[in-house]
N, C-alpha and C positions, 0 to 999 in steps of 0.2 A: 438200118429199116427198110422194110419194103414200101412204094408211095403206095396211097391210095387216094380214090376219089371223093372229094368233099361230101360229098350226097353216100355215100356208102356204097357203091356199086360195085366195088371191087370182093365185098362179100356175099354176093345175088350167087347163087349155085343154079336154081330152078326155078323162072324160066328165065333165061338172059335176056337183057334188054330193059327192066323194071327196074324200078328203085324198091329199096329193101322192104318197105311197106308190102308193096303189090306181090312182092315174090315170095312163091311157096315153102322155097327152102332157104335159108342164109346163110356162110359160114361161122360157128361160134367157136372156132379157133380161136384160144385166148391171148396168142402173139401177136401184139397190135403192130398194125402201120404207121406209117413217120405221122399222120394227123389225126391220130387216136388217144382216146385217152381209157384206161384199164380200171374199172371200178370192183373193189368187195364188197361186193351187195350185201346188206344186211337186213331187206325185208324190200319183198313188190306189192302194191298196193294195185290190186285186181279192178280193172275195171267194172265199174257195178253192174254191169250190163250183163257182160262176159260170166261175172261172179255166180250173179242170180241163177243163171243156164248151168252151170259147172254144179250148182246144188241141187237143181231139178234134175239134172243128167245120173246124177249120184248119188241120190236119195237124202241129202242131207250129211252124208258121213264123211266126215272130215280127211278118214284115211282115203277113202275112193278117192274121194275130190284133189289129194295129194297124189295120189297115182295119177289121177289124169293131166294133170299140171305137170310134173315129171315129161308123161308121155308126149306131151305138145311139146314143149321144150325140146325134147331127145331127135324128136321126128322133123320138125321144124327148125330150131337153132334161133327159136324165139320164143317170147309168150305170145301168141295170137293164137285167141280161140277162133275154132274152123265154123262154129256156129253163127258167132256174132260178129266177127275177123277183130273185136278189137283188143285191148291189151292191157293198158295201166301204166304206171311208171313205179321207180327203185328208188331207194335211198340207198346211199355208201360212202366208203371212202377212195378216194383217188388213190389207186397204189401206182399208177405208171401214167407218163405222160410222154408220146412220142414228139419225136426231135424237132417235125413241123408246128408241130399245137404247140408247144411251149413256150411259140414267139406270140401265140394269138391267143392267149387264154390268163386269165388273171390267178387262175388252180394253181396251187400246189400240193406236190404229195400229201395225203393227211390230212387233207381237208374232206370236211361232211359233205357230202351234195345230195338234192333230188336232182333228176334227170327230168328233165320238162318235155321229153319227146317220149310218145308210144312206145312202150315193150311190144307192141307189134311190128317195127322197125327195128328193137334194138338187140345184135347179138347177145345170147344169154345162154349162160353155163348154170346149171343147179347141182349140186354136189349132194345138197341136204337139206331137206326141207328138216327145220326145227320145231316151228308151232305153225299153228294155221287158227286165226280168228275168224270164226265162223262171221259174225254179226258185222263185224267192221270191214270185210271185204281183203285182210292183212295176210299176206305169207311169209313169214320170218325164213328167211334160209341163209345157207352158206356156198357161196358160189359167187361167178365173176358177171362183168359185163364189160358190153365196150359202148363208148360214147362216140360218134362221128366228128368230125371239124363242123359240121352243119347241125350238129345237136344242141339245144339248150338246157340249159340247167341253173339251179338256185343254190347258191351259199345256204345249208340251214343256221337261221340263224342263232342268236346265240341268247335272246331274251326268252326262249319257249322251249320246250320238251321237243326234240326230236319228232314222235309219235303226232305231236299236235301239228307241225309244219308238215309234216308228211300227208296227215288227214286234209290239211287246206289247198295245198298246194296240188294234189292228186285232181284238182277240179277248179282250178285258181282260172282258166278260160272263162268260167260261165260268170261268175262276180264282175270279171275285167270287161268281157263283151257287153252284161250290162251296165255298167259305168256309161261306156259309149253307148249305148244305145236310146235309153232312159233321156227324156226331157221334160222338163216343166211342165206341169197340165195333161201328160199322160195318164191314162188309163192302163195300168199294168197285171196280166193274167201270170201268174207263176204256177206251174202244175207240177206239184210233186215239192211244195212251199217247204215241208219239215225235212225233205232229206239234206243230203252234205253239202250239195250245191247252192239246191234249194233258197235254205235259209240264208246264205250269204249274198244269194241272188235277191233275196228280200233287202236286205239289210242295205245293199247298193240303189235298190230304186225305191227305196223310202226315204234317202239322201236327197232325190233328183226329181221327182216330181213336183214334190212342191207343195203350197199349201192348197193349189187348186187339182193335183191329182189325186189317184186313188190307186193302191196295190190290192190286187185282190188273190188271198190265196186258196190254192185248193187241195186241198187235202183227205184223206181216207176217215178218220174217225174224231169225236169230239174230244179228245186226249188231246189230239196233235194240236188242233185246232187253240186249246185252252194252253197249252204250251206255248207257241206261237205270240199269241195275243199277251201274257205274261213277259214277252221279249218284245215288245212291242216291234213286232217284226213285217205287219201289215194292218191295212185299213178295215178290210172286210174278207168273209171264207166262203169257199165253197165248198160244203163235203160233199164228194160223190167219185165215183169209181170213173176215173182219167179214160177209160175208154168207152164211157156214155157219152159220145159229143153234143146229142139232144138236149138231154138235162144240164149240161156244161152250161152251152150257151143258153139256154133258159134263164138258169141260174144267174148266169153274169147278168143278161139284160133286166133281169128282173132287180139286182144289187144297183146298177145303172140308170134304169129307169128307160130302159131302151136304146140306150148309146152301147156301141159295140168298143172293144179296147183297139187301141193303139198298138198295142206291144204284147203279144204272149209269147214265154219261156217256156221249155218243155226241158224240166229236169228227171223225168221217172225212167226208172230202168227197166221199164216192162215194155213189150211190141202194142200197135195199133191204138196208138194214144195221137196219132197224126190227125185226124182232123177233130178233136177237141183244142186241141191248137189252132187249127186254121180257122174252122168254125166260128168262133167270138171275135174275128178280128176283121176292123172296118177295111173297104177297099183302101189300097194304100198304106196301108198298114203292116208290119214285121212280124216275122212270125219265126222267133230264133228255136232252133233243134239242139241243144246241148247234151239230148240222150243219146248213144250209140244205137239204142233199139229201134230208133228212127229207120225206116225206112223209105227213101229218096221216091221210090215208084209210088207208094202210096200216098207221100204229102203231092208230089206233083200232081198226080191226076185225079186225087180229092180235091185239090185246090180249082183244080179244071170243072170238076165234075158240079160244082156245086156254083162255078160261075164268080171265084174270089179274084179277086186281084191284089195279091197278097207278095209281101217280097217274103222270100224264105230262106234264111241264112242256116248253114248247116255248121256242126258246132264245131269250129277250128277250136282245138284247145290253146292254140299258143293267139297271144294279141301284145303289141308292145308292153310293157312294165305289170304283167299279168303278175309275177309273183308277189312284188311289193305291195300291190291293189289289196292282195286277199291275205297278205299277212296283218295287213296295216287293217283291216276290219277288224280282228281278233283281240289287236292291239287296241282299238278305237273304244271295242264293244266287252266291255268286263262281264255281263249276263253270258253272254254269246259264247264268248272265251270258256267261262267254264262250264259251260256245258258241251263244248265239244271236247274239254279236258276231261270228264265225266264218262263220256263215251268212245273217246278214242283212244286215252293214253290209260294204254294196261298192257 
């Protein structure tokens, strides 16, 4: 077997010298190197911001979206939306393990796994798209993928449906980071509280703010507010367009009687919500952007423009223990698990 770089640079075609995520084109030949794992792919979970853009650009037509995805992968060797720059993740079966990698992993051929690294850096070959689930961003395929030596993964749990696990693991970084960032007594604003990542973040935040804290969820409609109330996932709510930053700020400070929040978590999949995340945060507080629709430029210059000394965290989808933290939420909260099963197991 050929020897490969731990970080996959041996797969980079253009431009040379960069890592696979930043590359425009990578090699998706499925002959593996000594430190790689070959995966027989079952389904892709396309990043929410990416899938939203694909739907808008292709008139919500699943056939056109499928063609667009195949075109991207055939040109780039990976599923990286050229507009959003984001990818997603996949589930599949381990088909082959490189000689070097076999001594470094607990995997064996036949194991069912979810890759916990982005499709924007994963060598991928799509032979056929068999089904597109338009409302949950999932694309079922026949194809292969490569996991690098540095690539993280999670074995699919035996106590839940693989489709349920895929939905949760797709956003595992958000609730796990929330668990690290929330302190007792905090006021926490979660933008997009009713989304796939938002509800998991709400659950973790509610566990950690304690009796003196408050979790405030921003949603678009009364219906979604009532759903979150029934699940006990927030203390209070803002019903507002996440792009309307002054309204968001005024609603939050009305709820808190003038106090700004300690932490704002952005889980929405649309652009131009940076200032609704930053503006309500107190000086010295945190703004966590899990959304791949976030513009670093808008966030950085926007915070500077309003004189906010806010620590901004860009949504690294990985933190230690994120898979287990996220799956534990579904094990702990039967009502939330039932909702996820109803929504994503199909």
